[in-house]
C-alpha angles and dihedrals in degrees: 000000000000128000109252090233090059097048091118089062092056114099098177129023122188114193122193092325114195124183114181128177125200115236095187139322095317110006119094128191109214096206092169119018124187099330119171130178143133131228116207126217112276098007133117110233114197121207114193140175142116123297112287096023094118103261097126092041089055091053094046091049092052093052089047098245083131129039102238119239097214143354130036140276119208122192122185089347094306126109107239100168132030128182126206104200095097092051093047091050090051090051092048092049092048092049092048092051092046092059092065098030119112098176108099092203090054091047089055090051090051091050089054091049090053093047093047093050092047088055090050090051091052090049092050091051090052091051092052093045098046100037115145103252092196089058093049090050087065086074113073132177136215108207127223100237111056090193101050094041095059121073106238091208095058127078119238089253092056093045095052094040096048094092092052091050092049088050087060102256110148103171101113094194092051091049092049093049091048092050092050090049092052092047091054091044092058094044102264130111131244092248087070091067094084095050131092128242095253089064092067137074122246093262092049091049090053089051088054089052090051091049091051090054101043095045086075089061093230126196091212126034119195109203108195106200091310094179104036094092094048134090115265091246091057098046096076090051092055092045091051090047091054091047090052092048091049091056096039098046100027092238127181108216135200103200115198117195145137095218108089094191091060092045091051090055094049108030137079094197131016132208119196118211129197127178094340096315132102102234102175139011129181146129111295096250093043093051092053092043097046111021102178110170113077091232092055090051089050092053092048092050089058095059109110119224128209090242119101093199092051092046092052091055099034113125120205117224110222115212114219111175093197094053098035098051136045108194098161090114097049144336118269122254133199106261138176106243093180133350109313094352114111127182134181102239147130127242096277094047091046092058092045093051092047089053092050092051094046093049093051 
């Protein structure tokens, strides 16, 4: 949701991203449905929500581990992913209408709709086929599970160096020096290079995962819940490491998590996802000061505080979509309630949210 005047500051743009998975012949799981947001150069963008809401799928779709169903992903001004679902739906709707249409002028309009959308499908296929792999390699990902994401049959040296080798670098001495440098950067030592993943603790494995990502010198780092599988005592160390890398390497980070308190500490802007949809997006301070969507308020009410008296009296807000929304008169859309603060809402909710923000 970037201002057009600031497009040059936008590193990544996600437009109407849809990622659907077939569950059989007819059933479809809409893991991500019509999600749009921008990430600006140098910022940390937090993406939060409960397990299964589509956060990780969004990250994997951006980095092209999945072929997106619909929408577009732009990185550094270039279109790196293009979906075709929207165009196919438009063609199907036009053909259906054409079967019962008797107006020749309208039939001609529908034929043009079909032809235009077929052209858009061909263009999208060309984008996906001819994407610049070197550009996509400037997006790297830290995965949630530090055990499952590391090949147990490879040494740490081979794991961290794999990206460089795929890129075509053959100088063994250069690769070794780069691996040693990355190990020391993430708080390990060069002697660890000859060991295997099972010889390390969870926190050390996650540091190896970080080293594997940053050795590629990415412009955008997608951190998929990098601390959720770690002990509480280790989490702060990994967070501080990522902060240090952000400052040292000038990284832009997309930080995926379900813990809002962690995201508040680390992020400049926060997007809240629920059931495949982005329901709220705002600056970190603004989101905590004016949480508007009922689901966001529910998440905030679940954050524990180190205060026994507060915890005894804390009341959880339960989010019930059926009770909290009345969309019989129209589907909700993503709207800007105040500058930089977007909420998924209908007309009535939009006016209510604007009033809340103006009064406070």
